[in-house]
C-alpha positions in Angstrom: -21.5 4.0 6.6 -20.4 0.1 6.7 -16.9 0.8 6.7 -14.2 3.8 7.3 -11.6 3.2 4.1 -11.6 1.7 1.1 -8.7 -0.4 -0.1 -8.3 -0.2 -3.6 -5.7 -2.5 -5.4 -4.2 -5.9 -4.6 -5.6 -8.7 -2.8 -4.0 -12.2 -3.3 -1.6 -15.0 -1.4 1.5 -14.3 -0.1 3.6 -16.4 -0.3 6.8 -16.4 1.9 10.5 -18.2 2.4 12.4 -16.8 5.0 15.7 -18.2 5.9 18.1 -16.9 8.9 21.1 -17.9 6.1 23.0 -15.8 3.6 21.2 -16.3 0.2 22.5 -15.9 -3.0 21.7 -16.9 -6.9 21.0 -20.8 -6.6 21.1 -20.8 -2.9 19.3 -23.9 -1.5 18.9 -23.3 2.0 16.4 -24.4 5.1 13.9 -21.9 6.5 9.9 -21.5 6.7 7.5 -21.3 4.1 4.0 -19.5 5.0 1.1 -18.4 2.7 -1.1 -15.4 4.0 -3.4 -13.0 2.6 -1.5 -10.2 1.4 -1.1 -7.5 -1.6 -0.8 -3.9 -0.6 -4.5 -2.9 -0.6 -5.1 -6.2 1.5 -2.0 -5.1 3.8 -3.3 -1.6 4.4 -6.4 -3.2 5.1 -5.4 -5.8 7.7 -3.2 -2.7 9.5 -6.1 -0.3 9.3 -8.6 -3.0 11.3 -6.1 -2.7 14.1 -6.5 0.2 14.8 -10.5 -0.1 14.9 -11.4 1.0 11.2 -13.3 -1.2 9.0 -12.3 -1.5 5.8 -13.8 -2.5 2.4 -11.9 -3.9 -0.3 -12.3 -2.9 -4.1 -10.2 -5.5 -6.3 -10.2 -8.4 -8.3 -10.8 -11.9 -7.1 -10.5 -15.0 -9.2 -13.5 -17.6 -9.4 -11.4 -20.8 -8.8 -10.5 -22.7 -5.7 -7.8 -20.0 -4.7 -10.4 -17.0 -5.0 -13.2 -18.8 -2.9 -10.6 -19.5 -0.1 -9.5 -16.1 -0.4 -12.3 -14.2 -0.2 -13.7 -16.4 2.7 -10.1 -15.5 4.6 -11.1 -11.8 3.7 -14.7 -12.4 5.1 -13.3 -13.9 8.4 -10.8 -11.1 9.3 -13.5 -8.8 8.9 -13.3 -6.7 5.8 -15.9 -5.8 3.6 -15.9 -7.8 0.7 -19.2 -7.0 -0.8 -17.4 -4.8 -3.6 -15.2 -7.3 -4.6 -15.1 -8.0 -8.7 -15.1 -11.7 -9.4 -14.2 -11.8 -12.9 -14.6 -15.0 -15.0 -11.5 -17.0 -16.2 -8.8 -15.2 -14.0 -6.3 -16.7 -11.9 -6.4 -15.1 -8.2 -3.3 -13.1 -7.9 -0.1 -14.5 -6.0 2.7 -12.5 -4.7 5.9 -15.2 -4.1 9.0 -13.9 -2.2 12.7 -15.0 -0.5 13.8 -13.1 2.2 17.0 -13.4 3.8 18.5 -12.2 6.8 19.2 -9.0 5.3 16.2 -8.7 4.0 14.5 -9.2 0.8 16.3 -11.6 -1.6 13.9 -11.9 -4.6 10.0 -11.4 -5.2 7.9 -11.9 -7.9 4.4 -10.0 -8.4 1.9 -12.0 -10.4 -1.0 -9.6 -10.5 -1.8 -10.0 -13.9 -5.9 -10.9 -13.0 -6.0 -7.0 -10.7 -4.5 -5.6 -14.5 -6.9 -7.2 -16.8 -10.1 -6.6 -14.7 -9.0 -2.7 -15.2 -11.9 -0.4 -14.2 -14.3 -2.9 -13.8 -12.8 -2.8 -9.8 -14.1 0.9 -9.6 -17.4 0.4 -10.8 -19.1 0.8 -6.8 -17.8 4.3 -7.3 -19.0 5.0 -10.3 -23.0 3.9 -10.6 -23.7 5.5 -7.1 -23.2 2.5 -4.9 -20.6 4.5 -3.0 -20.1 7.4 -5.2 -20.6 8.8 -8.8 -19.3 11.7 -10.8 -22.0 13.5 -10.0 -21.2 12.5 -6.1 -18.2 11.8 -5.6 -16.6 9.8 -3.1 -15.7 11.7 0.0 -13.9 9.8 1.9 -10.5 7.7 2.5 -9.1 5.5 -0.5 -5.7 3.8 0.0 -4.8 3.0 -3.4 -2.0 1.3 -4.7 0.0 1.0 -7.7 -0.4 -2.5 -8.6 -3.2 -0.7 -11.1 -1.9 -0.1 -14.5 -0.6 3.5 -15.3 -3.4 4.2 -18.2 -5.9 3.7 -14.8 -3.9 5.0 -12.5 -3.7 8.2 -14.7 -7.8 8.0 -15.2 -8.2 7.9 -12.1 -6.4 11.4 -11.6 -8.7 12.6 -13.8 -11.9 11.2 -12.7 -14.5 13.7 -10.9 -15.6 10.6 -9.1 -12.2 10.8 -7.4 -12.0 14.4 -7.4 -13.5 15.2 -3.6 -11.9 12.0 -2.1 -9.0 12.1 0.7 -6.2 9.8 -1.6 -3.6 7.9 0.0 -1.5 6.2 -2.9 1.6 3.8 -2.6 3.5 1.8 -5.2 3.5 -1.9 -5.2 7.6 -1.7 -5.5 10.2 0.5 -6.7 9.7 -0.4 -10.1 6.1 0.4 -10.6 7.2 3.8 -8.1 6.9 5.7 -11.6 3.3 4.3 -11.7 2.1 7.0 -9.6 3.2 10.0 -11.5 0.2 10.9 -12.5 -1.7 11.5 -9.1 1.4 14.0 -7.8 -0.7 17.1 -8.8 -4.1 15.3 -7.4 -5.3 18.3 -5.0 -6.2 15.6 -2.3 -3.6 12.8 -2.7 -0.9 11.9 -0.4 1.9 10.0 -1.7 3.9 7.2 0.7 7.1 5.7 -1.0 10.6 5.2 0.2 13.9 6.6 -0.7 14.6 4.7 -3.7 10.6 4.9 -4.9 10.8 8.7 -4.4 14.1 8.8 -7.0 12.1 7.2 -9.5 9.6 9.8 -9.4 11.3 12.8 -9.3 14.3 11.1 -12.0 17.2 11.9 -9.1 18.7 10.5 -5.7 18.5 11.5 -2.9 20.4 10.7 0.6 17.5 10.8 2.5 14.1 10.7 3.5 14.2 14.7 4.5 15.9 15.4 0.8 13.4 12.6 -0.8 10.2 15.2 0.7 11.4 18.2 -0.8 12.7 16.9 -3.7 8.9 15.9 -4.2 6.9 18.7 -3.5 9.2 20.6 -5.6 8.5 18.5 -8.8 4.7 19.2 -7.9 3.5 17.0 -5.3 1.1 18.1 -3.0 2.0 15.9 -0.5 4.4 12.8 0.1 5.7 10.5 3.3 8.8 9.0 2.6 10.1 6.4 4.5 14.2 5.4 4.9 14.5 1.6 6.6 15.8 2.5 9.7 16.9 5.6 9.6 14.2 8.9 9.6 11.2 9.2 7.9 9.6 12.6 6.8 6.3 14.1 6.2 6.2 16.7 3.0 3.3 19.1 2.6 3.1 22.5 0.7 0.9 23.6 3.8 2.8 22.5 6.7 6.7 22.1 5.2 8.8 18.7 5.9 9.0 17.2 9.1 10.9 14.2 10.3 10.9 11.4 12.4 13.7 8.8 13.6 12.4 5.2 13.3 13.5 3.2 16.5 16.5 0.6 16.4 15.1 -3.0 16.0 16.0 -6.5 14.8 15.1 -6.7 11.2 13.1 -10.1 11.1 10.9 -9.6 8.0 10.3 -7.1 5.3 7.2 -7.8 2.7 4.6 -5.6 4.2 6.5 -3.2 6.0 5.6 -0.2 4.1 2.0 -1.1 3.9 2.0 -1.1 7.5 3.5 2.0 8.1 1.1 3.9 5.3 -2.3 2.1 7.4 -0.9 3.3 10.7 -0.3 6.8 9.6 -4.1 6.8 8.3 -5.1 5.5 11.2 -3.7 8.2 13.1 -4.6 10.8 10.9 -8.5 10.0 10.7 -7.8 9.5 14.8 -7.1 13.9 14.7 -3.0 12.7 15.6 -1.4 16.3 14.5 1.2 15.6 11.8 4.2 14.8 13.8 2.4 12.3 16.0 1.0 10.8 13.4 4.8 10.7 11.6 6.1 9.2 14.7 3.3 6.3 15.5 3.7 4.9 11.9 7.5 4.9 12.5 6.9 3.1 15.7 4.1 0.7 14.1 6.0 -0.4 11.1 9.5 -1.1 13.5 7.1 -3.0 15.5 6.5 -5.2 12.3 10.0 -5.9 11.2 11.2 -6.9 14.5 8.5 -9.7 13.7 6.8 -9.3 17.5 3.3 -8.5 16.0 3.0 -11.7 13.7 -1.0 -10.9 13.3 
């Protein structure tokens, strides 16, 4: 196999403006603006690489100049890009965010091309290249919630996904409800924060442990719930619910933290770590990331 994990979903340009000044509507402050490859699938892939896993991307990248540059960046970073869908007439997607000293101020995710591409990005899992309905893919798949509700619902029922170790994350709290069809998938593990857990279960939770218990009661097979700088929880129908604290760090960046947690946890489990050790490893990796100490 030429890869260790499939990352399905958004691969786009992240345009992030960061300032150390307090922000409100109408603010105009000095800061730094960066443009880097991003998107949930890409963030997971980049973190997976840090733990010696080789990711393959299943996504849609436009044939415009931005898309050519993005694909080249992905290849230069060691991603397997041979399965990427290249639609004609669709621009490359982009995410734009502003972050202040207290975290995310505002963001806009333009993933319209990924949504428009639909199930075309899944062709390698259907035509025998990576799998098919008669010979389902059996490896680890990281799937993000930037796909449409219709496509995520379809994936939950597809024979080609029935045997996969499916790791799923919403792209944002507003898209968390899109994951509902995948909750009962026998191979699915959902990665959400406390707010997203509330959307999925249609109730509010005071902490990650309570949220994990609530999602299991709502029908999920396994969930990982984060809660900012507080405890994270791992809940499963087979081993119950465990939790571990987050190291105290100074927060310097937010975008990509959840994706970093998810990728670190997947890598730890692929390496054979026990649930408690994998959860702790993911918490420490995400804390290190938000502290800004790791700028890779």
